[in-house]
C-alpha positions in Angstrom: 0.3 0.1 0.1 2.8 2.4 0.9 4.8 1.3 -2.3 1.2 2.2 -4.5 1.1 5.8 -2.6 4.8 7.0 -3.2 4.4 5.7 -6.6 1.1 7.9 -7.3 3.2 10.8 -5.5 6.1 10.1 -7.9 3.7 9.9 -11.1 2.1 13.2 -10.1 5.4 15.2 -9.3 6.6 13.7 -12.7 3.7 15.3 -14.3 3.8 18.6 -13.1 7.7 18.5 -13.8 6.6 17.5 -17.4 3.7 19.9 -17.9 6.5 23.0 -16.4 9.0 21.9 -18.7 6.8 21.7 -22.1 4.4 24.7 -20.9 3.5 26.4 -23.7 2.9 24.2 -26.3 1.0 26.3 -28.4 -0.4 30.3 -28.6 -2.0 31.7 -25.7 -5.3 33.3 -25.9 -5.3 36.5 -23.8 -8.9 37.7 -23.3 -10.0 41.3 -23.0 -13.4 42.4 -22.1 -13.3 45.3 -24.3 -13.5 46.7 -27.7 -10.5 46.4 -29.9 -8.6 49.7 -30.1 -9.9 50.7 -26.6 -7.4 51.5 -23.6 -7.4 48.2 -22.1 -7.2 46.6 -25.2 -3.6 49.1 -26.0 -2.1 48.0 -22.9 -3.0 44.1 -23.5 -1.5 44.3 -27.3 1.7 46.0 -26.0 2.2 43.7 -22.8 1.4 40.7 -25.6 4.1 41.5 -27.8 7.0 41.4 -25.1 5.1 38.3 -23.3 5.3 36.2 -26.2 9.1 36.7 -26.6 9.7 35.2 -23.3 7.5 32.5 -23.6 8.3 31.1 -26.8 4.4 31.3 -28.2 2.5 33.8 -29.7 0.0 35.8 -27.5 -3.4 35.9 -29.1 -5.6 38.9 -28.0 -9.1 38.0 -27.9 -12.0 40.7 -27.7 -15.2 39.5 -25.7 -17.0 43.0 -25.3 -20.2 43.6 -23.3 -21.9 44.4 -20.5 -19.6 46.2 -18.7 -16.6 43.7 -19.2 -18.7 41.0 -17.4 -19.4 38.9 -20.9 -15.7 38.8 -21.0 -14.8 38.0 -17.8 -17.2 35.0 -17.8 -16.0 33.7 -20.6 -12.2 33.8 -18.9 -14.0 32.2 -15.9 -15.3 29.3 -18.1 -12.5 28.6 -20.0 -10.3 25.3 -20.0 -8.0 25.8 -16.8 -4.9 24.5 -18.9 -2.8 27.8 -18.8 -3.9 28.5 -22.6 -6.4 31.2 -21.4 -5.5 34.2 -19.4 -7.3 37.5 -18.6 -6.8 41.6 -18.6 -9.1 43.6 -16.6 -9.3 46.7 -14.9 -11.5 48.3 -12.2 -14.3 46.8 -13.3 -13.4 43.6 -11.8 -14.2 45.1 -8.2 -17.2 46.7 -9.1 -18.8 43.9 -10.9 -19.8 42.7 -7.7 -21.9 45.9 -6.4 -23.4 46.4 -10.1 -24.7 43.0 -10.8 -27.0 41.3 -8.5 -27.0 38.1 -10.6 -23.2 38.0 -11.6 -22.7 34.6 -13.4 -18.8 34.4 -11.8 -17.0 35.6 -8.3 -13.6 37.4 -9.3 -12.6 35.8 -5.8 -13.2 32.3 -6.1 -13.5 31.6 -10.2 -10.0 33.0 -10.5 -6.4 32.6 -10.0 -4.1 35.5 -10.1 -1.1 36.7 -11.9 -0.4 39.8 -11.2 -1.0 44.2 -11.3 0.1 45.9 -14.4 -0.4 49.5 -14.5 -1.8 52.4 -13.5 -3.6 54.8 -15.8 -5.0 58.1 -15.1 -8.5 59.4 -16.6 -8.8 62.9 -18.5 -12.2 64.6 -19.0 -13.2 65.5 -22.6 -15.6 67.1 -25.1 -15.9 67.1 -28.8 -13.9 69.7 -30.2 -16.6 72.2 -30.9 -18.0 71.9 -27.5 -18.8 75.5 -26.2 -16.5 75.5 -23.1 -12.7 76.1 -23.3 -12.0 75.5 -19.9 -13.3 73.5 -17.0 -14.9 76.5 -15.1 -16.6 77.4 -18.7 -17.7 73.4 -18.4 -19.2 73.7 -15.2 -21.0 76.8 -16.3 -22.4 75.7 -19.5 -23.3 72.1 -18.5 -25.1 73.6 -15.1 -26.9 75.9 -18.0 -27.7 73.0 -20.1 -27.9 69.8 -18.0 -30.8 68.6 -20.2 -29.0 68.9 -23.6 -25.8 67.3 -22.6 -25.1 63.9 -23.2 -22.0 62.0 -21.7 -20.5 59.1 -23.6 -19.4 55.4 -21.4 -18.2 52.0 -22.0 -21.4 50.9 -19.8 -22.5 50.6 -16.8 -19.6 50.0 -14.2 -16.8 51.0 -17.0 -14.2 52.9 -15.4 -15.5 55.4 -18.0 -19.0 55.1 -16.2 -17.5 55.6 -13.0 -15.6 58.8 -13.5 -18.4 60.3 -15.2 -21.1 59.6 -12.5 -18.1 61.1 -10.2 -18.0 64.4 -12.1 -22.0 64.6 -12.1 -21.9 64.1 -8.6 -19.3 66.6 -7.9 -20.7 69.6 -9.7 -24.1 68.3 -8.7 -25.8 67.7 -12.2 -26.9 64.9 -14.3 -26.6 64.4 -18.0 -28.3 61.7 -20.7 -25.5 58.7 -20.5 -24.9 57.0 -23.4 -23.4 53.4 -23.0 -21.1 51.9 -25.8 -19.6 48.4 -25.9 -16.2 50.0 -25.1 -14.5 53.6 -24.9 -12.9 52.8 -28.3 -16.5 53.2 -30.2 -17.1 55.9 -27.4 -14.0 58.1 -28.6 -14.9 57.5 -32.6 -18.1 59.2 -31.5 -16.7 61.8 -29.4 -14.2 63.0 -32.6 -17.0 62.5 -35.0 -19.1 65.1 -33.1 -22.0 62.2 -31.6 -21.7 63.0 -28.1 -20.7 65.8 -26.0 -18.5 64.3 -23.2 -16.2 61.4 -22.5 -14.1 60.3 -19.3 -11.2 58.0 -20.4 -7.8 56.7 -20.0 -4.8 58.5 -20.9 -3.4 55.5 -22.8 -6.3 56.1 -25.7 -6.9 60.0 -25.3 -3.4 61.5 -25.2 -3.0 61.6 -29.2 -6.1 63.2 -29.5 -5.2 65.7 -27.3 -1.7 66.5 -28.6 -3.3 66.5 -31.8 -6.1 69.2 -30.6 -9.0 67.0 -31.9 -11.0 67.0 -28.6 -11.1 69.8 -26.0 -9.3 68.8 -23.0 -10.2 69.8 -19.5 -7.9 68.1 -17.1 -6.6 64.7 -15.7 -8.1 63.0 -12.9 -5.2 62.1 -10.5 -4.5 64.8 -7.7 -1.1 65.4 -9.4 0.3 65.8 -12.8 1.4 63.3 -14.6 4.6 63.4 -16.8 2.8 62.2 -20.1 1.1 65.6 -19.9 3.2 68.0 -17.6 1.4 71.0 -18.6 -2.3 70.0 -18.1 -3.8 70.6 -14.8 -5.8 68.4 -12.5 -9.8 68.4 -11.8 -8.7 68.4 -8.4 -6.4 71.9 -8.6 -8.8 73.3 -10.7 -11.8 73.4 -7.6 -12.7 69.9 -7.8 -11.3 69.1 -4.5 -10.4 65.3 -3.9 -11.7 64.4 -7.5 -9.4 61.4 -8.4 -9.8 58.4 -10.7 -6.8 55.9 -11.6 -7.5 52.7 -13.9 -5.4 49.9 -12.6 -5.1 46.6 -14.7 -5.0 43.0 -13.7 -3.9 39.7 -15.3 -6.0 36.4 -14.5 -6.7 32.8 -15.1 -9.1 30.5 -14.9 -9.5 28.9 -11.6 -7.6 25.6 -11.4 -4.8 26.7 -13.9 -1.8 24.7 -12.8 0.6 27.0 -10.9 3.5 26.0 -13.1 1.6 28.0 -16.1 1.0 30.5 -13.7 4.6 30.8 -12.7 5.6 31.2 -16.5 2.9 33.5 -17.3 3.6 35.8 -14.3 7.3 35.6 -15.0 6.9 37.0 -18.8 4.6 39.6 -17.3 7.0 41.1 -14.6 9.7 40.4 -18.0 7.5 42.9 -20.0 7.4 45.2 -16.9 10.7 45.4 -17.5 11.4 45.4 -21.3 12.3 49.0 -21.9 9.9 49.0 -25.4 7.2 48.2 -23.2 7.7 50.7 -20.2 8.4 53.5 -22.9 5.1 52.6 -24.9 3.3 52.8 -21.5 5.1 55.9 -20.6 4.1 57.7 -23.5 0.4 56.4 -22.6 0.5 58.2 -19.4 0.6 54.7 -17.7 2.7 54.1 -14.7 4.0 50.3 -14.0 3.0 49.1 -10.7 5.9 48.3 -8.1 7.5 44.6 -8.2 5.0 43.8 -5.1 2.0 44.2 -7.1 3.2 42.6 -9.9 2.7 39.3 -8.0 -0.4 37.0 -7.4 -0.6 38.0 -3.8 -0.3 41.7 -4.5 -3.4 41.4 -7.1 -5.8 39.4 -5.1 -4.9 41.8 -1.9 -5.7 44.8 -4.1 -8.8 43.2 -5.6 -10.2 42.4 -2.1 -9.5 46.2 -1.0 -11.2 47.6 -4.3 -14.1 45.5 -3.8 -14.2 46.8 -0.1 -14.1 50.6 -1.2 -16.4 50.5 -4.2 -19.1 47.8 -2.9 -20.8 50.1 -0.3 -20.9 53.2 -2.6 -22.3 51.8 -5.8 -25.0 49.7 -3.4 -25.8 52.8 -1.5 -26.2 54.4 -5.0 -28.9 51.6 -5.7 -28.0 51.9 -9.6 -27.7 48.2 -11.0 -26.7 46.9 -14.2 -29.3 43.9 -14.4 
């Protein structure tokens, strides 16, 4: 009996070792719950190129859009836990637990954690011909015309929705909201003049700001950012304590072998040290998180804290996505 148990343990150890040595043997799919061209998609594709070099296999980005990111998250959670599906999401991973009363997945029990990636500021924009040249003019105009203003976002629970909601709360007004399947399509609508206002990540907005294609009113961090050093923050312009920062985490389906998680985490860490990745993220206004957050433990701890932070606020608002 003892011999049989030892043999079984040896077989398990051998299989684990063989998996670790052989993984990955084919392309890995990186699921993104938002539209191609959007800010989270840009971060994902930047990482994918570098991670593929480390892993020795292609990392293919797959966009599964809709329902504030929950369609993509649910798809990733239900995928085969073999190491060939990984998932990148932002703050919506935490806010979904309060916004959806019938959420088909649990962020705390249905995923393995790989690590955090980068923090990204938001920017407050309007269409190029909007009749307000600065934040104070924007506030004055929107207060006088609140019933005529529309505010684009990437759907209930998306960070663009949270940022837009915070702005409305800060000035004491409510606008008509126009949800899109992602901020990529929302930005296209803003550039085309179909919507008035959008709060979006610097990963997508900086080229349009520098190209003078939008009205730009400020960044959502309390301190100015290196990518836009001359741009004032909303906080310093009078919206006290206005702060919204997008964070990104990488996950895998629950039950994914530790050996695969370790290799993907190693590839993620290598990508975040890659000068090309660092330069690209810096140009987009993103700040790579400290190494302590680039770990499974760092991501899980942060996710729990974000669920605790946003849950009471969103439940008190009484607005649900289902």
